[in-house]
C-alpha positions as CSV (number, residue, x, y, z in Angstrom):
1,X,0.0,-0.2,0.1
2,X,1.7,3.8,-0.8
3,X,2.2,5.7,2.0
4,X,0.4,8.6,0.5
5,X,-2.6,6.0,0.7
6,X,-1.7,5.3,4.5
7,X,-1.6,8.9,5.7
8,X,-4.1,10.4,3.6
9,X,-6.6,10.7,6.3
10,X,-4.2,13.1,8.6
11,X,-5.5,15.9,6.0
12,X,-9.0,14.9,7.1
13,X,-8.0,15.3,10.6
14,X,-6.1,18.3,10.2
15,X,-9.0,19.8,9.0
16,X,-11.1,19.0,11.2
17,X,-8.8,20.3,14.0
18,X,-8.6,23.3,12.3
19,X,-12.3,23.9,12.1
20,X,-13.8,22.4,15.1
21,X,-11.1,22.6,17.8
22,X,-11.0,26.5,18.7
23,X,-15.2,26.2,19.1
24,X,-14.6,23.1,21.2
25,X,-12.3,24.6,23.4
26,X,-14.9,28.0,24.0
27,X,-17.7,24.9,25.2
28,X,-14.8,24.0,27.3
29,X,-14.0,27.4,28.9
30,X,-18.0,28.1,29.4
31,X,-18.5,24.7,31.0
32,X,-15.1,23.3,32.3
33,X,-17.0,19.7,33.6
34,X,-17.2,19.0,30.0
35,X,-13.5,18.0,30.3
36,X,-14.8,14.9,32.3
37,X,-17.4,14.2,29.7
38,X,-15.3,12.3,26.8
39,X,-18.4,11.4,24.3
40,X,-20.3,15.0,25.0
41,X,-16.7,16.7,24.2
42,X,-16.6,14.8,20.9
43,X,-20.1,15.4,19.9
44,X,-19.5,18.9,20.5
45,X,-16.1,18.4,18.1
46,X,-18.0,16.4,15.5
47,X,-20.8,19.3,15.4
48,X,-18.6,21.5,14.4
49,X,-16.7,19.1,11.8
50,X,-20.3,18.2,10.3
51,X,-20.9,22.2,9.9
52,X,-18.0,22.6,7.8
53,X,-17.8,19.1,6.1
54,X,-21.4,17.1,6.0
55,X,-22.2,18.8,2.8
56,X,-19.0,17.8,1.1
57,X,-19.3,14.2,2.4
58,X,-22.9,14.0,1.1
59,X,-22.2,15.5,-2.2
60,X,-19.2,12.7,-2.4
61,X,-21.6,10.1,-2.0
62,X,-24.5,11.8,-4.2
63,X,-24.3,9.5,-6.8
64,X,-24.7,5.9,-4.8
65,X,-27.2,7.7,-2.9
66,X,-29.5,8.8,-5.5
67,X,-29.8,5.5,-6.5
68,X,-30.1,4.2,-3.2
69,X,-32.5,6.0,-1.0
70,X,-35.5,6.4,-3.4
71,X,-36.4,2.9,-3.1
72,X,-37.3,3.8,0.5
73,X,-41.0,4.0,1.3
74,X,-43.5,4.2,4.1
75,X,-42.6,5.0,7.3
76,X,-38.5,5.5,7.3
77,X,-35.9,4.9,10.1
78,X,-32.9,7.2,9.4
79,X,-30.0,6.3,11.6
80,X,-27.5,8.6,12.7
81,X,-29.3,11.2,10.7
82,X,-26.3,14.1,11.0
83,X,-27.8,17.1,9.3
84,X,-31.1,15.1,7.6
85,X,-29.3,15.0,4.3
86,X,-30.8,11.5,3.6
87,X,-34.4,13.6,2.9
88,X,-33.1,15.1,-0.4
89,X,-32.7,11.7,-1.7
90,X,-36.1,10.7,-0.7
91,X,-39.5,10.1,-3.0
92,X,-41.6,11.9,-1.2
93,X,-44.3,10.3,-2.9
94,X,-43.6,7.2,-1.7
95,X,-43.2,8.4,2.1
96,X,-45.3,8.5,5.1
97,X,-43.3,9.6,7.9
98,X,-39.6,10.3,8.5
99,X,-38.2,9.5,11.5
100,X,-34.8,10.6,12.4
101,X,-32.6,9.2,14.9
102,X,-29.7,11.2,16.2
103,X,-28.1,10.9,19.5
104,X,-26.1,14.3,19.1
105,X,-28.5,17.1,19.8
106,X,-26.7,19.6,18.4
107,X,-27.5,18.1,14.7
108,X,-31.4,18.0,15.4
109,X,-31.7,21.9,14.4
110,X,-30.6,21.3,11.1
111,X,-32.5,17.9,10.5
112,X,-35.6,20.0,11.4
113,X,-34.8,22.7,9.0
114,X,-34.1,20.4,5.9
115,X,-36.7,18.0,7.2
116,X,-39.5,20.9,7.3
117,X,-38.3,22.6,3.7
118,X,-39.2,18.8,2.3
119,X,-42.7,19.2,4.0
120,X,-42.2,16.8,6.6
121,X,-43.2,18.2,10.4
122,X,-44.2,17.4,13.5
123,X,-47.2,18.8,13.5
124,X,-48.4,17.1,10.6
125,X,-47.0,13.8,12.2
126,X,-44.8,13.4,9.7
127,X,-41.8,13.9,11.4
128,X,-40.4,12.6,14.3
129,X,-36.4,13.2,15.4
130,X,-35.4,11.0,18.5
131,X,-32.0,11.4,20.4
132,X,-31.5,8.0,21.1
133,X,-28.6,6.0,19.7
134,X,-29.7,3.0,17.5
135,X,-28.8,0.4,19.9
136,X,-32.1,1.8,22.1
137,X,-34.3,-0.3,20.6
138,X,-36.8,-0.4,23.4
139,X,-37.1,3.2,23.2
140,X,-37.4,3.6,19.4
141,X,-40.3,1.4,19.4
142,X,-41.9,3.1,22.3
143,X,-42.0,6.4,20.3
144,X,-42.8,4.6,17.2
145,X,-45.8,3.2,19.1
146,X,-44.9,-0.4,19.1
147,X,-42.8,-2.5,17.3
148,X,-42.2,-3.8,13.9
149,X,-43.7,-0.2,12.7
150,X,-40.9,0.5,10.1
151,X,-41.0,0.2,6.3
152,X,-37.6,0.7,5.7
153,X,-34.0,1.3,7.4
154,X,-31.6,3.4,5.7
155,X,-28.4,3.6,7.7
156,X,-25.5,6.3,5.8
157,X,-22.3,6.2,7.1
158,X,-23.8,5.5,10.5
159,X,-23.1,1.8,11.7
160,X,-19.1,2.8,11.9
161,X,-20.0,4.8,15.3
162,X,-22.9,2.3,17.4
163,X,-22.0,0.3,20.1
164,X,-22.3,-3.3,19.5
165,X,-23.1,-3.2,15.8
166,X,-23.8,-6.6,15.1
167,X,-26.1,-7.1,18.0
168,X,-27.7,-3.4,17.3
169,X,-28.5,-4.1,13.6
170,X,-29.6,-7.7,14.1
171,X,-32.3,-5.9,16.6
172,X,-33.2,-3.4,14.2
173,X,-34.1,-5.7,11.5
174,X,-35.8,-8.2,14.2
175,X,-38.0,-6.0,16.1
176,X,-38.3,-2.5,14.1
177,X,-38.3,-3.4,10.6
178,X,-41.7,-4.8,9.4
179,X,-42.0,-8.1,7.3
180,X,-41.2,-7.2,3.7
181,X,-39.5,-3.7,4.8
182,X,-35.8,-2.9,3.1
183,X,-32.6,-1.9,5.1
184,X,-30.9,0.0,3.1
185,X,-27.0,1.2,3.7
186,X,-24.4,3.0,2.5
187,X,-21.2,2.5,4.6
188,X,-17.4,2.7,4.8
189,X,-16.1,-1.0,5.7
190,X,-13.0,-2.6,6.5
191,X,-10.9,-3.5,3.2
192,X,-10.7,-7.2,2.0
193,X,-7.1,-6.1,1.2
194,X,-5.0,-7.2,4.9
195,X,-2.7,-4.4,4.0
196,X,-5.5,-1.4,3.7
197,X,-7.1,-3.0,6.8
198,X,-4.1,-3.1,8.7
199,X,-4.0,0.7,8.4
200,X,-7.8,1.1,9.3
201,X,-7.1,-0.6,12.6
202,X,-4.0,1.5,13.3
203,X,-5.9,4.9,12.8
204,X,-9.3,3.5,14.2
205,X,-8.4,4.5,17.8
206,X,-7.7,8.0,16.8
207,X,-10.1,8.3,14.5
208,X,-13.3,7.3,16.9
209,X,-11.9,9.8,19.6
210,X,-12.1,12.8,17.2
211,X,-15.4,11.4,15.2
212,X,-17.9,10.7,18.0
213,X,-17.0,6.9,17.9
214,X,-16.6,6.6,14.0
215,X,-14.6,3.4,13.0
216,X,-12.7,2.6,10.1
217,X,-12.3,-1.3,10.9
218,X,-16.2,-2.7,10.8
219,X,-17.1,-5.5,8.3
220,X,-20.7,-4.0,8.2
221,X,-21.9,-5.5,5.1
222,X,-20.8,-9.2,6.2
223,X,-22.6,-8.5,9.5
224,X,-25.9,-7.1,7.3
225,X,-25.6,-10.1,4.9
226,X,-25.2,-13.1,7.3
227,X,-28.3,-12.5,9.1
228,X,-31.1,-15.1,8.5
229,X,-34.2,-12.7,7.8
230,X,-33.8,-11.9,4.2
231,X,-36.1,-12.4,1.3
232,X,-33.8,-11.1,-1.3
233,X,-30.1,-9.2,-0.9
234,X,-27.9,-7.2,-2.7
235,X,-24.3,-5.8,-2.3
236,X,-22.6,-3.6,-4.5
237,X,-19.5,-1.0,-4.2
238,X,-19.0,2.5,-4.9
239,X,-18.3,2.9,-8.8
240,X,-14.6,4.4,-9.4
241,X,-13.3,3.9,-5.8
242,X,-9.5,3.6,-5.0
243,X,-9.1,0.2,-3.8
244,X,-6.3,1.5,-0.9
245,X,-8.8,3.9,0.0
246,X,-9.2,3.8,3.7
247,X,-12.7,4.7,3.4
248,X,-13.7,1.6,1.5
249,X,-17.5,1.7,0.9
250,X,-20.2,-0.8,0.4
251,X,-23.7,-0.2,-0.9
252,X,-26.8,-2.6,0.4
253,X,-30.5,-3.1,-0.4
254,X,-31.7,-6.2,1.4
255,X,-35.3,-7.1,1.9
256,X,-37.0,-8.7,5.2
257,X,-38.9,-12.3,4.9
């Protein structure tokens, strides 16, 4: 693997620090107790990173999302909604309700702004924003009014950061997604190349601290694929992607039996 590829994410890290470090330090100045709450600090840092780079990250994956997300229908559960970019790609004629799961509450105002602009509102009952993590299945089902209430689960660059991801994905599909429902994902995952995977594992301890738990070394697509509940499944890659990319992507559309 070329060293330029192995160290490529240092540019991303430098730019993130450049944009997010100062406002994070101001937050600590205003509330010194944050020094004892590492996760909250990481979320503050990440919220400022996303203001600067969220639109660019969205644009980088837009061609994939244009072919994937419009397949969603009915009640949509958007895992790790961020700033609500998923809304841009939904076929609104097919959607009855948009549910955004986002544990970082600093992201919620932007989700609401984007969703409202697309016609989804809390007043009309077509928008629900939840501060839960994807692993909080009971709370999610309670907010939805019961289990098996979702027609489409969408995960865009999210499973990289949720706790106990293999177990969580299994529970989401088993307890939240209706029979016949879809699980749609676009995720950066562990590379099948050993040299690339080595560097992904090397950088992960640093990356997850800075970016709200994001890991480079999860074989998410394999975890989803091995669930035994699928009627149909399809996994593909991102066209033109460099095989040495530390952010190696897989895309999937799975339909529950």
